[in-house]
C-alpha positions in Angstrom: 50.9 4.4 32.4 49.0 7.5 32.0 50.0 7.6 28.1 48.4 4.5 27.7 45.3 5.2 29.5 44.9 8.6 27.4 45.4 6.8 24.1 42.9 3.8 24.9 40.3 6.7 25.5 40.9 8.4 22.3 40.7 4.9 20.5 37.4 4.0 22.2 35.9 7.2 21.3 37.2 6.8 17.7 35.6 3.2 17.2 32.5 4.3 19.1 32.0 7.2 16.6 32.8 5.0 13.6 30.3 2.3 14.3 27.6 4.7 15.2 27.9 6.2 11.9 27.2 2.9 9.9 23.8 2.9 11.6 22.6 6.2 10.7 21.3 7.7 7.1 23.7 11.1 7.3 20.5 13.1 8.8 20.4 12.1 12.5 19.7 8.7 14.0 16.8 7.6 11.9 17.7 4.3 9.8 17.0 4.6 6.1 14.0 2.1 5.1 13.9 0.9 1.8 11.0 -0.4 -0.7 12.6 -3.3 -3.1 10.9 -4.0 -6.3 11.4 -7.3 -7.9 9.7 -7.5 -11.5 8.1 -10.6 -12.9 7.0 -12.7 -9.9 4.4 -15.0 -10.9 3.3 -12.6 -13.4 3.3 -9.7 -11.2 5.8 -7.1 -9.7 6.2 -7.6 -6.3 7.3 -5.1 -3.8 8.3 -5.3 0.0 9.9 -3.9 3.0 11.7 -5.6 5.9 9.2 -4.9 8.2 6.1 -6.4 6.4 4.7 -4.1 3.8 3.8 -6.2 0.9 2.5 -5.4 -2.7 1.6 -7.1 -5.9 0.5 -5.2 -9.1 0.1 -5.6 -12.9 -1.8 -4.1 -15.6 -5.2 -5.6 -16.5 -6.7 -6.2 -20.0 -7.6 -2.4 -20.2 -4.2 -1.1 -19.4 -5.2 0.0 -15.8 -3.0 -1.1 -12.9 -4.4 -3.4 -10.4 -2.8 -3.2 -6.8 -3.1 -5.8 -4.0 -1.6 -4.7 -0.7 -1.1 -5.8 2.9 1.0 -4.9 5.8 2.2 -8.3 7.6 2.3 -7.7 11.2 0.8 -9.3 14.7 1.4 -12.4 13.2 -0.9 -12.1 10.2 -0.7 -15.0 7.8 1.6 -17.0 10.3 -1.0 -19.8 10.2 -1.9 -19.8 6.5 -4.6 -17.3 5.3 -6.1 -16.6 8.6 -5.9 -12.6 9.6 -5.0 -11.9 5.8 -8.8 -11.5 4.9 -8.9 -8.3 7.1 -5.7 -6.8 5.9 -5.5 -7.3 2.1 -6.8 -4.3 -0.1 -7.3 -4.5 -3.9 -7.1 -1.0 -5.4 -7.4 -0.1 -9.2 -5.6 2.7 -10.6 -5.7 4.3 -14.4 -2.6 3.6 -16.4 -1.1 7.0 -16.0 -1.3 6.6 -12.1 -3.2 9.8 -12.2 -6.3 8.4 -10.6 -7.4 6.1 -8.1 -10.6 4.1 -9.7 -11.5 1.7 -6.7 -10.3 0.2 -3.5 -11.8 -3.0 -1.8 -11.3 -5.2 1.1 -13.7 -8.2 2.0 -15.5 -5.7 4.6 -16.6 -3.2 1.6 -15.2 -1.1 -1.0 -15.7 2.1 -3.0 -15.6 3.1 -6.8 -13.8 6.7 -7.1 -14.3 9.6 -9.6 -11.9 12.5 -9.4 -13.6 16.2 -9.6 -12.3 19.4 -9.2 -13.2 19.7 -5.8 -12.2 15.8 -4.7 -13.5 12.5 -5.1 -16.8 11.2 -5.9 -17.3 8.0 -4.1 -19.7 5.4 -4.2 -19.1 3.2 -1.6 -20.5 0.0 -0.2 -20.7 -1.3 3.5 -20.3 -4.9 5.1 -24.0 -5.8 4.1 -23.2 -4.4 0.5 -25.5 -1.4 0.8 -24.3 1.2 -1.5 -24.3 5.1 -0.9 -22.9 8.1 -2.6 -20.4 10.8 -1.0 -19.3 13.6 -3.4 -16.3 15.7 -2.9 -14.3 14.2 -0.8 -11.0 16.3 -0.2 -7.6 14.3 -0.3 -4.0 15.4 -0.6 -2.8 14.7 -4.1 -0.8 16.4 -6.9 -1.6 14.7 -10.1 1.0 16.2 -12.2 1.8 14.2 -15.4 5.4 13.0 -15.9 7.3 11.3 -18.7 9.2 8.9 -16.1 8.4 5.4 -16.9 10.6 3.8 -14.3 9.2 1.1 -12.0 10.8 3.1 -9.1 8.6 6.3 -10.2 5.4 4.1 -10.5 5.9 2.9 -7.1 5.9 6.3 -5.6 2.8 7.1 -7.7 1.2 3.5 -6.3 2.0 4.2 -2.8 0.4 8.0 -3.1 -2.6 6.7 -4.4 -3.0 4.2 -1.6 -2.7 7.3 0.6 -5.6 8.6 -1.2 -7.4 5.3 -0.5 -6.5 5.8 3.2 -7.8 9.4 3.5 -11.1 8.2 1.8 -11.4 5.2 4.0 -10.5 7.6 7.1 -13.5 10.0 6.1 -15.9 7.1 5.5 -15.2 5.3 8.6 -15.6 8.5 10.6 -19.3 8.2 9.6 -19.6 4.7 11.3 -20.0 2.8 8.1 -20.2 -1.0 8.8 -17.0 -2.6 8.0 -14.9 0.6 7.0 -12.8 0.4 10.5 -11.3 -2.6 9.0 -10.7 -1.0 5.5 -9.1 2.1 7.3 -6.8 0.1 9.7 -5.5 -2.2 6.9 -4.6 1.0 4.8 -3.4 2.9 7.7 0.2 1.5 7.4 0.9 2.8 3.8 1.9 6.4 5.4 5.0 4.6 6.7 6.0 3.8 3.1 5.3 7.5 1.7 9.2 8.6 2.2 10.9 5.4 1.8 13.6 5.0 -0.6 12.8 2.9 -3.5 15.5 0.3 -5.1 15.1 -2.5 -7.5 16.0 -6.3 -6.6 16.9 -9.1 -9.2 14.9 -11.8 -6.8 13.4 -12.5 -3.7 15.4 -14.3 -1.3 13.8 -14.0 2.0 11.6 -17.0 2.6 9.2 -15.3 4.9 8.8 -12.4 2.1 8.1 -15.3 -0.4 5.2 -16.5 1.8 3.7 -13.1 2.1 3.6 -12.7 -1.8 2.4 -16.2 -2.2 -0.4 -15.6 0.2 -1.6 -12.4 -1.4 -1.6 -14.0 -4.9 -4.0 -16.7 -3.4 -6.3 -14.1 -2.3 -6.5 -12.3 -5.9 -9.2 -14.5 -7.3 -11.6 -14.1 -4.7 -11.1 -10.4 -4.3 -11.8 -10.1 -7.9 -14.9 -11.8 -7.6 -15.9 -9.6 -5.1 -15.1 -6.5 -7.1 -17.0 -7.6 -10.0 -20.1 -8.6 -8.0 -20.1 -4.8 -6.6 -19.4 -3.2 -9.8 -22.7 -5.1 -11.0 -24.6 -3.8 -8.1 -23.5 -0.3 -8.4 -24.6 -0.3 -12.0 -27.7 -1.7 -11.1 -28.4 0.6 -8.3 -27.6 3.4 -10.2 -30.0 2.5 -13.3 -32.8 2.2 -10.5 -32.2 5.4 -9.0 -32.6 7.3 -12.3 
């Protein structure tokens, strides 16, 4: 009887160790998180995670990369587009993914130029009033690379969205109208900085398909808002000369 009891304990311990090992990433008890890229989804490359990070991107007519990002959480998008308008971000990056050129939501936005001391940012508040802030410091290493893979591009896009987050944080701290929304919309991107990136052949999750569809339906309106603010910025700069 004692022999069977000892054998049972040994088997229970062995099974427990084996099952727990499948849930970890080899570096402790933290599960690995993945970002999946699926190319050519409604003319965009689509990117998503299981916990709601959703992003689409493509090159525009000038070769720059335009990105639309939202984190679907707290039932955002469950009832159509309600709640997405405060979460979706449009960002523009140069073709080499070395510079953040602009980022916008429906609460305001900013045009960015990188300098030696940081970013010079011409930003608009919720009432479309513009102002300039120079030399905003960010954490960014813009070393060039010959890597042309989509996985590498995705890492650069996420890093530049994090630059947008740092700029948004700075402007939000100045109590600029509407920039709390932009700051909170970009805040989740930090979760994606250290995720593993993989490529998929198709999107099989209906929930993810809905998220991507809802972002696609917002792109035209965001583009119109971007162009109206761009014209306003040019006009204000001319008048200030």
